[in-house]
N, C-alpha and C positions, 0 to 999 in steps of 0.2 A: 335335536341338532344337526344342522347341516355338518358333513365334513369339512375340517379343518386342513387346509394344505401347507406344509410349512414350507418357509424358505429354503432354497438349496444354497444361497449364496452366506460367505462369510462376512459379518459385518466388522469393521475395525472402526471403535470409536473415534470420531473427527474425520471420518471420510466415508466416501460412499461404499457401496457393495463391491466386494473383492470378486475374484474368480468363483467359478463354482466349486463345489468341494470334491468332485471327481478329478479334478484338475491340480489338487493337493495332497495327495497320500491317503485320504478316506476310501477306503476301498469297500463296496457293497459286494457280497454274493449273491447267488442265484436267491438263497430264501431271505426272509425280512430278519433285520437285524433284532437284536432282544428287546422286549418292551419294557421299561421299569417306570412304574406309576402313568403307565400309557403313553410317555414319553418317548422320543429317539435318543438311543444312548450310543455315544461314540467318544473314542479315546482322543480328548483334546490335545493331550501331549503329541500326537502325530499329524494335528492340522497347522500349517504353516502356511499364510500366504506371501510371505517373502521370500521363500525357498523357490528361487529361480533358475539357479545353476546346479547341473546334475552332477554328483559326486564332488562337490565344490562348495566352500564355505561362503556364503554371502555376507557381505561386510555387514555388521549392526543388525543381523536377522538371528535375534536369541534362541529362536525356536527351531534353528536349522540344524537337523541330525548330524550335519556334516562337520560341524563346528566342534573343535576340540575345546579342553581347556586355557590352552595356550591361545586359541583364536580369541576366546571370550575376554582374556587379558588385555586384549588390543581395543575392544570395543569401547566407544565413548557413548554409546546409548543404546536403546532398543529401538528400530525403525517399527516395530510393531509391538506395542506394549503390553496389550490385551487381546485375546483371541477368544471370541465365543461362537456359540452356534446359531440357532434361530433367534434373532432379537426379539421375535412375535411371540415367544413362550413366556407364560408367566413366572416359570422357575427354571434358572437352567445354571450350567457350570460356567467359569471362565478361567482361562488361563493366563496368568499376570507374569510377564517376565521384566526383570531390572537388572542394572548393574549395580553391585557394589564397589564403589569408587574407594572406600576407606580401606578393602582390604589390599594385601600386598601378597600377590598381584590381584589386581581387580578381579572379581568372579561372578557369574552369573547368579541369579537369584529366581527359582521357579516354584510359584505355587498354584495352587487350583483354590478359589473361592465360588460361594453360592450368590447369585445374582437373582434380584427379583424385579420384576417387572411393574412398577405401578399403575400403567396404564389399563384403565378397566375393561378394555375391551383386547385384552392378551389373551392367547390361547391356553387354554388350561389341559385341554385333551387331544391328541394327535391320533385321530380315527380313520384316516384315508391311507389305507395300507398300502396302495398303490403308490402313494409319495415317497415311501419309506427305502426305496431301494432303487438302485440304477441296473436295469437288467441289462447284460450283456448282449450286444448286437448279434444276429446270426451271420455266422461267416457264408459267402457267397460260394456254392460248390456248383458242379455238373449236374447235380441232381435236384438242388433246392433253387436254381438261378431262375428258372421261370414262373416259380411261386414268389419269390422275392420281387421280381420284376411286375408282377400283377401287383403286388401289394405298396409297392413302394414307388413305382412309376409314373404315378399321376400328380398333379399338383397339390392335392391333399391327400393324406395316408393316414391311419391310424392301425394301430395293434390290436386296440380293444375296441367293442362294439358300441361303447357307449359315448365316445369321442364323435362331436357333431362333424357331420359331413358338409362340406363347404357347398357342393353341388345341390344338395336337396334344401339344405337350409338357406340358400340364397334367396329362393321364392318366398321364404317366410317375410312379412313386415316387422318381425322381431328379430331378423338376423343383424342389423346394425342395432348397434347399442346407443347412437345418438339419437335423440330425439329430435333436433333440428333438421331442417332440409339443407344441408351441406356436406359437402365432402369434408372430411378429415385425413392427414396424413397417414399413409398406409390402408387405407379403406379401397376395396377393389374398385375399379372403375366399371358402372354397370351399363350395359346397353341393353338394345330393345329384345332381345333374345336371352342373354346371360352377362356374360362380363366380356371388358377386353381382354384379350388374351396375347400375351409376347411370346411365341414359340420358343423354348429352352431345351436344352439336353437334359435326359433323364440320368440313368446311373449307367447307360452307356451315352455315346455320343449323339444318337438319334434324336432326331426332334418330336416332343410333346408339346400339341397346342393345348393343353391344360394349364397353362402359367397365367393365373389372373394380374394384371398390370395394376398397381396400387397407386393413389393418387401422391404426388410430389416425391414419388419414388423413381428416380434416373436409374434406368437398366441399361444393360448391351450382353447381348449373348449371341452365341453361336452355336450351330447344330447341324449334324447332316440328315438328310433326305435322300431315301431310297427313290429312284427314278428308271423308268422305262421310257425309253426316246420317243418308241412307237406310241405310248399309250401318254404320254405329257399332256397331251391338250384335256384329257379327264380328269387328271390329277388337282384337285383345286386347291391343293397347298402352294401349289407353283404359278397361280396365276395372281394378277394384281387384283381381280375382283372378290378374292379372299379375306381382304386386309382393307378394303374398303365398303364391303356392302354393311357393315354394323351400322348402327345409330347410336351415339352414346348420349346417355342420360345428361341432362344439364346438373342435376341434384340426384341423389339417389332416391329410387322408386318416383320418380319425378315423369310425368306424361310429354313436359319438355325434351326434345333432342336436337343433336346437332349431328349434321353428316360427317364424314370423313374425307375430305378433299385432296386431290393429290398435288402436290406443291412443285415436286420437279421428277423428269424420268432421265435417268442416264443410263446409256447402255454400254454394256462392255462385251468388247468382241473377245474371239476365241483365244488371242496372243495378249488379251490383259488392258488393250487400249482402252479409254472410256470417253463417252461423247455425251455430251448433254443433249436432250433432244428439245426442238423449239416450243412443240405444243403438249399439253398436259389433259386437253380435252377428251381425247378416246382412251378408253382401257385395250389395252393390248393382251391379246390373248396369247397363252404357248400354243405353237402350231409346230408340228413335223414337217420338215421338207424333205422332198425327194433325194438328199443328198445325205440322209440317214443322220441329219441333227435337228435338234430341237430349240427355238429361238423364244423370247419373250418369255423366259422362266425368270421369277422371281429370286435374285440372289442376295438382295438386302433390302429392307425395310427399316425407314427410321421416323418414329412417329414426333410430333410435337403440339403439343396441347396448352392454351392458351387457358388460363384460370383468373378469376376475381378474388379480392380478399376475402371474399364472403363465402367461399368454397363450392364456388359454379365454375362448370367448362363452358366456356363461349365460343371456342374452335376448334377444329383438330384436323391436322393435315398430316401427309405423310410422303415422303420422298422415296423413290422405288431406283433400285439398280437391277435392271434387269440383264440377261446374258443370253449366251448360246453354248451348248453342250453337243457333242457327238455321241455316237453310239454306243463308245467305247465306256463311258462314263457309267458307272453303277450308282453313285451317289453323287450329291450335289451338297457342297457346304452354304448354308444360308447364313446371313447375320441381321440381328434385330436390335434397334434401339428404340428409346422412348426417352423423352425430355418435356419439361414444363417451361412456361414462362407465363409471368403475371401480366394482365393487361394493363396497357397506358403505362409500361415500365420499359427503358431503354434497356439494351443489351449492354452487358459488362465491357468495358472497353478492353481491347486486347493488348494497348500497350504503347504507346507513344508515337510521336511525330517528329523525328524519324527514329531516335534511338528507342531503346526500353524506359519505361516507366518502373521505378521499384514497387514492389509487391502487387503486379500485375502478371497475369498468366503467361509462361512463355509459349509460343506459338508452335505448332509443329503439323504435320501433315504426312502424305503419301506422295507419290510421283509414280503414277503406272507408266508404263513403257511409250514412248511418244506424247507425253501428255505434260501437263505443266503441274503444279503441285494443288492437290485436292486437301482441304482443311475442313475440320467441324466447327461450326460456329458455335457450339456447345463447348463452355470451358473444361468439361470433364472428356471432351473429344480429345483435347490439346495433349501436350506433354504431362501425365502424371505420375504418380509415386505412390506405392502401397500405403493405405493408411492404419495406422494402428488402433487399434480397439483396446477395451477393457480386458476380454479374453483373451487375447493372445494367441488365437487358434489360426493356425492359417487357413484350413479349410473351411471353416467358419465367414471369414473375412474375404474369402476369394472374392475379387471381383471388385471389393472396396477401395476406390482409389480419391486422390485428392491431387487438385493442379499444383505444378510446378509453379511456383513466384518468383518472379526475377528478382535476384539480389538476397533472397532469402536460402540460407543453407538448412537443409532438412535432412531427416535422420528418423526411420520408422522400422519396423523389425515386427515378427511374429514367430510361433512355436510351431514346428511340425513335427507330430508323435509319429515314430517309424517303427517297423518291427525287423528282428534280425535277418528276416528271409525277404527283405524288401529288395527288390530287383534295381539295381543300380542306375540304370536307362530309363527307367520309368520314373525312378525318384528324381533324377536330374531334369527331367521335363517336367516334372511337377512342380518344382522348386523354380524353373525358368518360367512357367506360366503365372505362377504367384506375382514374381518379380517385375516381369512385363506388362501383365494383365492382358485384356482382350486389346486385339486392335493396337498393337503399340506401334508410333510413327514411325517413319522413315527419315524424315527432315526436320529442322528447327530453323525457324525464321532468323537470320540474322538482325533484321532490325525489327522494329515496333510495326512498322507500315509496310512490310516486303510484302511485294505483290506475287500472287501466285503463279503468274506467268511470267516473272523475272526469275528463273531458276537459278541463276549465279547468287542470288538473294538468299538462297537457302542452303544450310550445311548439312550434309548428311551425317546420320547417326551413325559411329563406328563402334565396332564389340570386340572388347579384348577377354579373351578366354583364357583364362589361368590353367596353367597344367598341375597344378598342385593336387596331389592324391590324398584323400582322409580316410581312415579307416573308422567305418561309422558300426561296426559289430557289437563294440560294447556301450554303444549309445541307445537310448529310447527315443530321446527329444532333439531336434535339429533347429537350433537358433538362425532365423534367415532376417537379413540386414539389408535396407535400401536406403541409400543416403545420395542428397544432393549438395555439392558444392560449387559456389562461384568463385573463379579467381579472377582478380582484376589485373590485366595485363597490359595497361594501358600506362605510357611512361609518365612521371609524374612531371608537373611543370617546375620549370627552373628559370631563375631571374637571369638575363641578358642584357648587356650593354653594346653598343654601337660601337666600333674603332674610330680613331681620330681620324680626321680626312688629312689625305696626303696629296700634294701637289706633284703629279708627274708630266713635266715639261722640260724641254731642252732648249735652253739659251745660247747664244754667243757667247765666247769666253770673254768680249769686250763691252758684255750689255751694260754694265754700271761704269765704264769708262766718261769722265776722267775722274769717279770719285773713289772709285778702287783701282 
C-alpha cells in the first residue's frame, strides 16, 4: 500500500477547509505524536478554528478557551458547531458544541462523538511518518547561516532527499502531470534551455535568478544586485541580452518557440529623470565610461505574455528601464514584473470619460523629477490593497494585492506572528511593506481620463503617521488591517426658483397726467 498523507486542514461541515492546524493551538514537538490504531491522535478540545482574538473571547465561538461561563450565557449560537480532524480518515472523533437555551442562564454543551466515514476510499492507516509532525524551523545564527542560505536560497529546496528536485526533473517528459499539450495555471513557463525566470530576493535582499515564472501568475519583485562599475560590462544580469536571449516554448515540451521582443526602453538618469527612447531595435550593452560611471544597466524589466484560451503562448514582450550608476555604488536595486493578456481581447477599461465609472480600477502612477506621470497599463500596477486569503498569514500572502475599485469600500487584513524579542524598527518596516506592497504609487488620477502629461489632473498621495505607541511584549500575534473608503463630497442638488422680474425705470412725476 502506498503511504497515505493525512490532510493538515480542519474541516468544518458546510464550509471549505479552514486554516492549518499549526495556527490554532495544535502543537507538535520534535518527536512524532503517539499512535493509536495507527492513526494520528490529538486533543480535539484544543482545536478551535474560530479563535481569532488573542486572550479575548470571540463572540459565538463555543470552543474558545478564553470564554467563561458568563460569556457562554450571552451566546446565541455556536459559529462552529463541529470540529473534526482529517475528514479522509475512516474513523475519527468529533467535538460537538451547542448552546442550551432552556437553561437559566444559557450554557454551553460540549461532547466528543465517534464519526465514521462511509466513503470506500477513506484512509484506514496512516503510515507516512513525515506527515505526522511539524518540524520547528532552524533559527539562523552566525554559525549556520551559510548552510541555510545554501539549502533554502534557491527557487526549489527540500530538507529530505526524496523530494523531487525541480531543476533535474524538469527535463523529464513526466514532469508535467497534464497529458495535453497546453499550459495550465501555475505551470512553469518553459524555454529552449530551461525556464523563463523572474529574479527575486532570497532570504536576504540579493537577487536569485532561479525563480521560474508560472503561467498566468502575475508577479512583481524587487531585489539587489552586487555591482562593480569597472566590470559592469561582463555582468550578464545587468544586460538586456540576459532577459531577451531565451526562446519561450509555445506549449510545454514543444518544438515551436516564440522570441522575446523589446517593447520599450526607458532611460533613467542619475537624478531619476526618465526618458522614453525612440528606437528599440538595438540591444544596449552595459558600458564603463571614463568618468567612473556605468551606463545602460538594467534597473527594471517588465514581461508581457500573450496567450490563447487553448493554453498556448503566442507573443512575449519585455519593457526595460536602463540606468546609470557611479563608482560609489556597491549594489543596484532591480525590479521585475510579469503579466499576461489573452489574445484578441480588449484591455480592461480604466474608468470613464471624464469622471470615474463605479467598479473600475482607480488610476495611479509615479512622477519622477522633471517628468510627467508614469503609470502601468496593468490593473495590478495601479492603486492596490492587501488581498485577504484563508490562511490569514501576512508573510505567506505578502505581495498578494487586489485593485482598488472606484466607489467600493474595501477592508482586508492578516495576522503577523511576532516574538517577544522582535526589534520594533524592523517590525514596523515589515508591517509597512505588507500594507503598501511593492511599487506603491505616488499619485492618483482625479478623473478617469486624466492624461499623464497633465500633472495638475493627478492628486498626490499623502501619508499620515500616528504617534500612538503600543506595548507588544504581551502579544504573539499582530493584527494588520487595510481599508479603502470613498466619501461623496459633492453638493446635493436642490430645487431653485427664479425671482419675479422687477422694472427699474425712472419716470417724470407728471407722466400719468391728467389721469392721476
